[in-house]
N, C-alpha and C positions, 0 to 999 in steps of 0.2 A: 853244516852248522845251522843253517836255517831250519832244517827238519828237527834238530835237537831243541831249538828255541820254541818252535811251534808245539812240539810234543810236551815240553815243560809247561807252557801256558795252558794248553788244553787240560792237562792233568790238574793244574792249579784251579781252573774254573770248575771242573767237574766235582772237585772235592770241597769247594767253598759252600758255606751254608746259604749265603745270599742267592747263589745260583740255584741251589736245590729248592729254596722257597719260591723263586720266580718260576722254576720249572713246574712245580706243583700247582701254582696259581694258573699258569697258562693251560696245563693239562686239565685242571678242574673246569675252567671256563669253556674249554673245547668240548669236554664231555657233557657239560650242562647244555651248551648250545646244540650239540648233536642230538641229545636226548629230546629237547624241545622240538627240533626240526623233524626228527624221525617220527614223533608222535602225531604231527600234523602233516606228514608226508603224503598220505593217501588222499587227503582233501586237496592239497596243493597240486598233486599230479593230475587229479581228476577235474580240476578247474579248466574247462575248455576255453574260457575267455582269456586265459593267461598264455601269452605267446611262448613263455618259457616252461610250460607245463611238461614238456617231454624230456627236459634235462633233469633227470632224477638226482644225480650226484651234485649238481650245482644247487639244487633245492636243499640238500643237506647242509649247505653252507649259508644259505640265505633265508630259508623259511623260519618264521618265528610266530609265536602266538601273542607277542607283545608283552609277555611276562619278563623276558630278558632279551637283550639285543642279539642279533646273529653274530657269528664268530668274527667276521671281518671287522665289525664295529668294535667288538671287544679288543681286537688286536690293534686297532688304531690307538687305544689308550695304553695297552700293555707293552707293545713293541718298543716305544721310546724308553720305558722304564727298564726293559731288558737291556737295551743298548747302553743306557746310562750306567746301570749297575755293573756291567762288564768292563767299563772303560774309565770311570771317573777317577780311579786311583792307579791307572796303568803305569804311569811314570813317576808321579810324586811319591807313591808308596815305596817304590824302589829307592828313590832319592833319600827319603827320610830314614829308611832302615839301613842305608849305607851299602846296599847290594848293587846299586847302579854303578858305583865306582869300580867295584870288583868285576862286574860284568864287562864293562868297556876296557878294563885292563887286560882282558883275555883277547886272543886274536879274533874278535867279533866286530864287525862293522856296526856303526850306530844305526844305519838305515835297516840292517837286518833285524836289530832289536825292535825298532819301531814297527816294521812290517809284521813281525811275529805277534806283536801286541794287538795288531789289527786283524790279522788273518785267523788267529787261534779262536777268538770268540765267534767269528763268522762261521768257522767250521762247526763249532758246537751248536750254534743257532740253526744252521742249515740242516744238520743232522736231526735236530728236534723237530723242525717244521716238516721235513721230509717224512719222518717217522709218523707224525700225526696224520699227514695226508694219506700215507699208505694204510694206516689203521682204518681211516675213514672209508677208503675204497674197498679194503678187504672186508670190513664189517658190512658195507652195502652189498657186496657180492654174496656174502653168506646170508644176510637177512632178506634180501629181495630176489636174488637169483638173476638180476638184470645186469648184463654186461655194460661196462662203461664205453661210451662212444669216444672215438678219437677227438672229436670237437670238445667234449667235456674234459678229457685228459689234458689237452693243450691249455684250456682255460684254467684248470686247477694248477697246473705246473706254472703258468704265468702268474697266477695269484701268489703261489709260494715264492717265486723269484722276486716279485715286487715287495713282498713282506720282508724278505731277507735284505733287499736293498734299503728298505725303510729303516730296519734295525742298523744297517751299516752306516746310514747317515748319522743317526744319534750316537753310534759308537765312535765315529770319527770326530764328532763334536765333543764328546766327553773326553776323548784322548787329547784333543787340543786344549781343553780346559785343565786336564791333569798336568800338561806341560806348562801352561801359563801360570797356574797357582801352585804354591808349595804344599798347601794343606789339602788333604783329600776331602775334608768336610766342606771347604770353600768351593772346590770344583764340583762336588755333588750338588750342593745347594744352587750354584749358578746354573748347572745343567737342568735341574728340576724347574728352576725359575723360568728358563727359556722355554721349556716344554709347556709349562702352565700358561705362559704368555701367548704362545702360538695356538694352543688348544682352546683356551677359555677366553682370554681377553682380546686377542687380535680380531676375531669377528665382531666383537662389541665395539672396538675402536673404529673399525672400518665403517660400520653402520652409523656411528656418531659423527664421523668425519664427513661422510657422504650425504647424510640426511639434510643438512642446511642448503645444499646445492641442488637438491632434487626438486624439479618443478611439480606442480600439482598434476597427478595423473589424468585428471579430468580435462586438462587443457593441452595435452600433447598428443601427438600421433602415436600409433602403435609402433612404428619403426623407432621413434625416439625413446619410447618406453623400453623396448627391447635393447636398445643401445645402452641405456643407463643400467639395466640389469646385467648386461654383459660386462660393463665396467666394474660393477661391484664384484662379480664372480672372478674377474681377472685379478682384482686386488686381493681377494680371499685366497687365490692360488699362490700368493707369496708365502703362505703357510705350508709347511711340509705335510701336515695332517690333511689339509684339503687336497693336495696332490695325491696322497695315498688313497683317500676316499674316492676321488674321481676314478682313479685307475682300477681299484679293486671292484667298485660297483659296476663299471662297464664290462670288465672281464667276467664277472660272476653272473651278470644279468644280460644275456645276449639281446634282449629286446630293447635295451637302452640305445637310442639312435643319436642322441645329442647330449652334450654336457652343459648346454646353455639354453636360454629361452628360444622358442621356435614360434614363428608367425603362423597364423592359420593358413596362409597361402602355401607355406612349405609342407603342411600336412595333407594338402589335397592330393589325392592319388597315391599316398604312401600306403604300402602294404604292411599290415601288422604282423610282420614275420621277424624272427631273430636274425641278427647279423652273423656273418661268418667270423671265425676267429681272426682272420687277417684284417677285416674291416674294423673290428673292435680294437685290435692291437694298434692299428694306425690312428684310431681316434684318441688313444691314451698315450701315444708316443711322446707328445710334449710333456706330459706329467712325468713319464719315466725319465726323459732327458733332464727335466728339472731336478728330480731327486738325485740322479747320477751326478749332475754338475755340482749340486750342493755338497754331496759327499766328497767329491774329488777336491773341491775348494778347501773344505775343512781338513782333509788329510794332507794336502799340499802345504797348507799353513802350518800344520803340526810338524811336518817334515822340515820346513824352513826354520822354525824356531828351535826345534830339537837339535838340528845339526850345527847351529850357531851358539848353543848355550854352553856355558861352563858348568860342568857337572861335579867338579871336585868340591867336597865339603869344606 
């Protein structure tokens, strides 16, 4: 029965116009970012001062001429919209149309219905992101003739999985709101408001809240200055978008050795060489754990409310 529900939800999403529009938007931004990065690829790979110059396929995702942002920056804005669009009316639309009562009148468990509403969009999103990555790798192989290294493949797969996890968080949040509010418009506007708050206003509020307590940099030691910067970064990491930015930047740029401020004493003797995939993954494990925990909390809250709610009209 779970397979039937998932297949039904997948078919519904694939045929919906909002999903088609979002698919076209993501594909166009991916194509534009790939075109810009490939046009400057020769210069990026030939820059001997860049520790990442040997990672050709990672350069396809990170190189830019500043006309448009790289793809992972675009995805930081588009992935929440994709998750919100696929989940803001997952439950309340069924309730308002009267189909929810008929569904649960069948020999179907409530949790199976909720899980299918969560898994089906993730299957569609995972297929989309995997197809884009395979197209990029295939195009790179045909265009350059350079084989992809296992290190690059692992990093690109890690980037894809983190992007899916990022969408899963916003999807679980939008499903929670679709259970909490009866009207789809209310749940959609609330989800978009939360996204705008964390993406645009949260960094501004953190800076405004911290600034009155910051001492004059001219009268504090370097260690105190680094501590204050670390505090600001930790507060900013309460935002899902900051966690996603930290994780993807570290995986796609192997030369990134720290996600916070570094003292000059720590840089003495450091070799300007890229980190291994394992070292980069361990560096971003707290960010991945934070996104996973936030997603699980939202889904567990949704499960609790949905299992206790009276659904008869």
